[in-house]
C-alpha positions in Angstrom: 4.9 25.3 13.9 2.3 23.1 12.0 0.7 22.2 15.3 0.3 25.9 16.3 -1.0 26.8 12.8 -3.6 24.0 12.9 -4.6 25.0 16.4 -5.0 28.6 15.3 -7.2 27.5 12.4 -9.6 25.6 14.6 -9.7 28.2 17.4 -10.1 25.5 20.1 -6.9 23.6 19.8 -6.7 23.1 23.6 -10.1 21.5 24.0 -9.9 17.7 23.7 -13.4 16.6 23.1 -15.3 14.5 20.6 -15.2 17.3 18.0 -11.5 18.2 18.6 -9.6 19.0 15.4 -6.2 19.8 16.8 -4.7 16.4 16.1 -3.2 15.9 19.6 -5.9 13.4 20.6 -7.4 10.4 18.7 -10.6 12.2 18.1 -9.0 14.9 16.1 -6.3 12.9 14.3 -8.0 13.0 10.9 -8.9 16.6 11.0 -5.5 17.6 12.5 -3.7 15.7 9.7 -5.9 17.4 7.0 -5.2 20.9 8.4 -1.5 20.2 8.8 -1.3 19.1 5.1 -3.2 22.2 4.0 -0.8 24.4 6.0 2.2 22.6 4.5 1.0 23.0 1.0 0.3 26.8 1.5 3.8 27.2 2.9 5.4 25.2 0.1 3.7 27.4 -2.5 4.7 30.6 -0.7 8.3 29.6 -0.7 8.1 28.5 -4.3 6.9 32.0 -5.1 9.8 33.5 -3.2 7.7 34.8 -0.3 8.5 34.3 3.4 12.3 34.1 3.1 14.3 35.6 6.1 16.3 38.7 5.2 19.5 37.1 6.4 19.5 34.5 3.6 17.5 36.3 0.9 20.7 37.7 -0.6 22.3 34.3 -1.2 20.9 31.8 -3.6 22.6 28.7 -2.0 21.8 29.9 1.6 18.1 30.6 0.7 17.8 27.2 -1.0 19.3 25.4 2.0 17.0 27.3 4.4 13.9 26.5 2.3 14.9 22.8 2.1 15.3 22.6 5.9 12.1 24.5 6.6 10.1 22.2 4.3 11.8 19.1 5.7 10.8 19.9 9.3 7.3 20.7 8.3 7.0 17.6 6.2 8.2 15.4 9.1 5.5 17.0 11.3 2.9 16.2 8.7 4.1 12.7 8.4 3.8 12.2 12.1 0.2 13.4 11.9 -0.4 11.0 9.1 1.0 8.0 11.1 -1.2 9.0 14.0 -4.3 9.1 11.8 -3.4 5.8 10.2 -3.1 4.2 13.7 -6.5 5.5 14.7 -8.1 4.3 11.4 -6.6 0.9 11.8 -7.8 0.6 15.4 -11.4 1.4 14.3 -11.3 -1.0 11.3 -12.1 -4.1 13.3 -15.5 -2.8 14.4 -16.4 -1.9 10.8 -15.3 -5.4 9.7 -17.6 -7.0 12.3 -20.5 -4.9 11.1 -19.8 -5.9 7.5 -19.6 -9.6 8.5 -22.9 -9.6 10.4 -24.5 -7.5 7.7 -23.6 -10.2 5.2 -25.2 -12.8 7.5 -28.4 -10.6 7.7 -28.5 -10.4 3.9 -28.2 -14.2 3.7 -31.1 -14.6 6.2 -33.3 -12.2 4.3 -32.5 -13.9 1.0 -33.3 -17.3 2.4 -36.5 -16.0 3.9 -37.7 -14.4 0.7 -36.8 -17.4 -1.5 -38.5 -19.8 1.0 -41.9 -18.1 0.5 -43.1 -20.7 -2.0 -40.9 -23.7 -1.4 -40.9 -23.5 2.4 -38.1 -23.6 4.9 -35.8 -26.6 4.4 -33.0 -28.2 6.3 -30.6 -27.0 3.7 -31.5 -23.4 4.5 -31.0 -24.0 8.2 -27.6 -25.6 7.5 -26.5 -22.7 5.3 -27.5 -20.2 8.0 -25.7 -22.2 10.7 -22.6 -22.4 8.6 -22.7 -18.6 8.0 -23.1 -18.0 11.8 -20.1 -20.2 12.5 -17.9 -18.4 10.0 -19.1 -15.0 11.2 -18.4 -16.0 14.8 -14.9 -17.0 13.9 -14.3 -13.8 12.0 -15.7 -11.8 14.9 -13.3 -13.5 17.4 -10.4 -12.8 15.0 -11.4 -9.2 14.8 -11.4 -8.8 18.5 -8.1 -10.6 19.1 -6.4 -8.5 16.4 -8.3 -5.3 16.9 -5.1 -3.2 17.2 -4.0 -4.4 13.8 -7.2 -4.1 11.7 -9.1 -7.1 13.1 -9.7 -9.9 10.6 -7.9 -7.9 7.9 -4.6 -8.1 9.8 -3.4 -11.2 7.9 -4.1 -9.3 4.6 -1.8 -6.4 5.5 1.7 -6.8 4.2 5.0 -5.8 5.6 4.8 -2.5 3.7 1.5 -1.6 5.5 -0.6 -2.1 2.4 -3.4 -4.6 1.8 -1.9 -7.4 -0.3 -3.8 -8.4 -3.4 -2.6 -11.9 -3.5 -3.4 -12.5 0.2 -6.9 -11.0 -0.2 -7.8 -13.2 -3.2 -6.5 -16.3 -1.4 -8.3 -15.4 1.8 -11.6 -15.0 -0.1 -11.2 -18.5 -1.7 -10.2 -20.1 1.6 -13.3 -18.6 3.3 -15.6 -19.7 0.5 -14.3 -23.3 0.4 -14.3 -23.4 4.2 -17.9 -22.3 4.2 -18.9 -24.9 1.6 -17.3 -27.7 3.5 -18.9 -26.5 6.8 -22.3 -26.4 5.0 -21.9 -30.0 4.0 -20.7 -31.0 7.5 -23.8 -29.4 9.1 -26.1 -31.2 6.6 -24.2 -34.5 7.2 -24.6 -34.1 10.9 -28.4 -33.6 10.5 -29.0 -36.2 7.9 -30.9 -39.3 9.1 -31.1 -41.2 5.8 -28.2 -43.4 4.8 -28.6 -42.5 1.1 -28.4 -38.8 1.9 -25.3 -39.2 4.0 -23.6 -41.2 1.2 -24.6 -38.5 -1.3 -23.1 -35.7 0.9 -19.9 -37.7 1.4 -19.6 -38.2 -2.3 -20.1 -34.5 -2.8 -16.7 -34.0 -1.2 -15.0 -36.2 -3.8 -12.2 -34.7 -5.8 -13.8 -35.6 -9.1 -16.6 -33.1 -8.5 -14.7 -30.3 -6.9 -11.4 -30.6 -8.7 -11.7 -27.2 -10.4 -12.4 -25.3 -7.2 -9.7 -27.2 -5.3 -7.1 -26.5 -8.0 -7.9 -22.8 -8.0 -7.7 -22.8 -4.2 -4.2 -24.4 -4.3 -3.0 -22.0 -7.0 -4.1 -18.8 -5.4 -2.7 -19.9 -2.0 0.6 -20.8 -3.6 0.7 -17.5 -5.4 0.2 -15.6 -2.1 3.1 -17.4 -0.5 5.3 -17.2 -3.6 4.7 -13.5 -4.2 5.8 -12.7 -0.6 9.0 -14.7 -1.1 9.7 -13.0 -4.5 9.2 -9.5 -3.0 11.4 -10.2 0.0 14.3 -11.6 -2.1 14.1 -8.7 -4.6 14.1 -6.1 -1.9 17.1 -7.7 -0.1 18.9 -7.9 -3.5 18.2 -4.2 -4.1 16.3 -5.0 -7.3 13.0 -3.7 -5.9 12.4 -0.5 -3.8 9.7 -0.7 -1.2 8.4 2.2 0.9 5.9 1.5 3.7 2.5 3.2 3.4 1.2 5.4 6.2 -2.0 3.3 6.4 -3.6 0.4 4.5 -6.4 1.3 2.0 -8.9 -0.6 0.0 -7.4 0.9 -3.2 -4.2 -1.0 -2.5 -5.9 -4.1 -4.1 -6.0 -2.4 -7.5 -3.0 0.0 -7.5 0.8 -0.2 -7.3 2.9 1.4 -4.5 2.7 4.8 -6.1 -1.1 4.8 -6.1 -1.5 4.3 -9.9 -3.8 1.6 -11.2 -1.9 -1.7 -11.9 -3.2 -3.9 -14.7 -1.9 -7.1 -13.2 -3.6 -6.4 -9.9 -6.9 -5.3 -11.5 -7.2 -8.3 -13.8 -6.3 -10.7 -10.9 -9.0 -9.3 -8.6 -11.6 -9.1 -11.4 -11.1 -12.6 -12.7 -11.0 -14.0 -9.1 -14.2 -12.2 -8.2 -16.0 -13.4 -11.3 -14.9 -17.0 -10.7 -15.8 -16.8 -7.0 -19.3 -15.5 -7.8 -19.8 -18.3 -10.3 -18.8 -20.8 -7.7 -21.2 -19.3 -5.1 -24.0 -19.6 -7.6 -23.1 -23.2 -8.2 -23.1 -23.9 -4.5 -26.5 -22.3 -4.0 -27.9 -24.4 -6.8 -26.3 -27.7 -5.6 -25.6 -27.4 -1.9 -25.0 -31.1 -1.6 -21.5 -31.0 -3.1 -18.4 -28.8 -3.5 -19.0 -26.2 -6.3 -18.0 -27.9 -9.5 -16.0 -25.1 -11.1 -15.7 -25.8 -14.9 -12.2 -26.4 -16.1 -12.5 -23.6 -18.6 -13.1 -21.1 -15.9 -10.4 -22.6 -13.7 -7.9 -22.3 -16.5 -8.8 -18.6 -16.9 -8.1 -18.1 -13.2 -4.8 -19.9 -13.5 -3.8 -17.6 -16.5 -4.8 -14.6 -14.5 -2.7 -15.8 -11.5 0.3 -16.5 -13.8 0.0 -12.9 -15.2 -0.1 -11.5 -11.7 3.0 -13.4 -10.7 4.9 -12.4 -13.8 4.0 -8.8 -13.1 5.6 -9.1 -9.7 8.8 -10.5 -11.2 8.9 -7.6 -13.8 8.1 -4.6 -11.6 10.8 -2.5 -10.0 14.4 -2.3 -10.8 17.6 -0.9 -9.3 18.2 2.9 -9.6 20.9 3.8 -12.0 23.1 6.9 -12.7 23.6 7.5 -16.4 25.6 10.7 -16.3 26.8 13.5 -14.0 27.2 17.0 -15.3 27.9 20.5 -13.9 24.7 22.4 -13.4 24.9 25.9 -15.0 22.6 28.8 -14.4 21.8 31.1 -17.3 24.7 33.4 -17.9 27.3 31.3 -16.1 30.5 30.3 -17.9 31.2 26.7 -18.8 34.0 25.0 -16.9 35.0 21.9 -14.9 33.3 20.8 -11.7 34.8 22.6 -8.6 33.8 22.5 -4.9 30.8 24.7 -4.4 29.4 24.1 -7.8 26.1 22.3 -8.4 26.1 19.0 -10.2 23.1 17.5 -12.0 22.8 13.7 -11.7 20.8 12.1 -14.5 19.4 8.6 -14.4 16.3 6.7 -13.3 14.7 5.3 -10.2 15.8 8.0 -7.8 12.4 8.4 -6.3 10.9 5.0 -5.3 7.1 4.3 -5.7 5.3 5.7 -2.8 8.1 8.1 -1.8 6.6 11.3 -3.5 5.8 13.0 -0.1 8.2 15.7 1.1 9.3 13.8 4.2 10.6 10.9 2.0 12.0 13.0 -0.8 14.2 14.7 1.9 15.8 11.3 2.7 17.5 11.1 -0.7 21.3 11.3 -0.3 24.1 11.7 -2.8 27.4 10.2 -1.8 30.3 12.1 -3.4 33.5 10.3 -2.5 33.2 9.8 1.3 30.9 12.8 1.9 27.1 12.3 2.1 25.1 15.3 0.7 21.4 15.5 1.4 19.4 16.4 -1.8 17.8 19.8 -1.1 14.1 20.2 -1.7 13.4 22.8 -4.3 9.7 23.7 -4.4 7.6 24.8 -7.3 3.9 25.5 -7.3 2.1 22.2 -6.9 5.2 20.1 -6.2 9.0 19.9 -6.2 11.5 20.5 -8.9 14.2 18.7 -7.0 14.6 15.8 -6.4 12.8 13.9 -9.2 12.9 10.3 -10.4 15.3 11.1 -13.3 17.4 14.1 -12.1 19.0 15.3 -8.8 20.8 18.6 -8.2 23.2 18.9 -5.3 26.1 21.2 -4.4 29.7 19.8 -4.2 30.7 20.5 -0.6 34.0 21.9 0.4 34.9 18.7 2.2 35.2 16.9 -1.1 38.9 16.6 -1.9 39.9 17.6 -5.5 40.6 14.7 -7.8 38.7 11.7 -9.0 35.7 10.7 -6.9 32.8 8.3 -7.2 29.2 9.5 -7.1 26.4 7.3 -5.8 22.7 8.0 -5.0 21.1 6.5 -1.9 17.3 6.5 -2.4 14.7 7.0 0.3 14.3 3.2 0.3 18.0 2.7 1.2 18.9 1.3 -2.2 22.2 2.5 -3.7 23.0 3.1 -7.4 26.0 2.2 -9.4 29.2 4.3 -8.9 29.8 7.0 -11.5 33.3 8.6 -11.8 33.6 12.4 -11.4 36.7 14.6 -11.4 36.6 17.6 -9.1 39.2 20.3 -9.9 40.7 22.8 -7.5 
């Protein structure tokens, strides 16, 4: 239905050309997804206002709620499929953009060297810097081509949750920079003809001069490995809920899984970028040695890395049920929970970060005894009233036997809550 609606909006849904917007071909994946989302939002708001209900279910509140939930779930799954298709197309095109950015940086370096060489003249150090940059750019170009289906050279930076990893990105930047510095010294050493110059270049690789930069490199690489281990163990222990993203974005470096700005990530990227810029300036001023990063700045980077790691340990948490009560509409009488009644489950963590879309909200399940009840989607203008992160409302099906039962919530990430006792009367 979403496909037909998007095709009707474009007027040329059957023409698969460069400007196609139907979403059935790679050229129109982005436009098709955008129109499918717009169609879903219009339909959600219509149903929230009570318009578009079939006459067969309009007279029954439970039946209409179930029909609305199923209708929105099907449409949301179609929109999610469009989103995955768009993400695949964007990822496949990312490698070419990365190649352009890499060679653009080499061009900027060449122009900067040419402009600064106006008075001093072209030196062997400038040639070595350019050759080292060409070698690094060539390696990155080859990596982009070999991994072009997974984002090119950015493929190692994309985590298992399909987001760009902050820790891996910071570590990769330092690895590239130190690698470039060593390659620059190697090129100069190969071209040096004077014994004193060769000895000075070899001494420039000594640990006494580059201890700060080497320490920072070791720490950020260790943080990248340790963070991955921490996340994997916490997910397996159900202490952290992880939902994969539809596609990686640059904003992932500064935000959490729900898309909100994360202090630990922002400060880690900012401090790392400042320290890397300082090291680059030191290398430009003294290209005969590893950049001597001052210990004061190195300690600042270490503190930032420790803060980032502590944030990874502190984030998340297992969802928990605090109470289960009988949901009552205005005018209803109070009474015990019976089959057919609605119950309201109160707690926290029912909607994992990154699971706010309708297709993932519809995957939330409440287990009442041995019966699994899918949480119905209840739309309101601009969003959904059910489910939310702190409350869930579900009916008690007739298959639940009267008597004491346990209630559990299974979130969209597959994490289960604690068991909460409930008594169902006849």
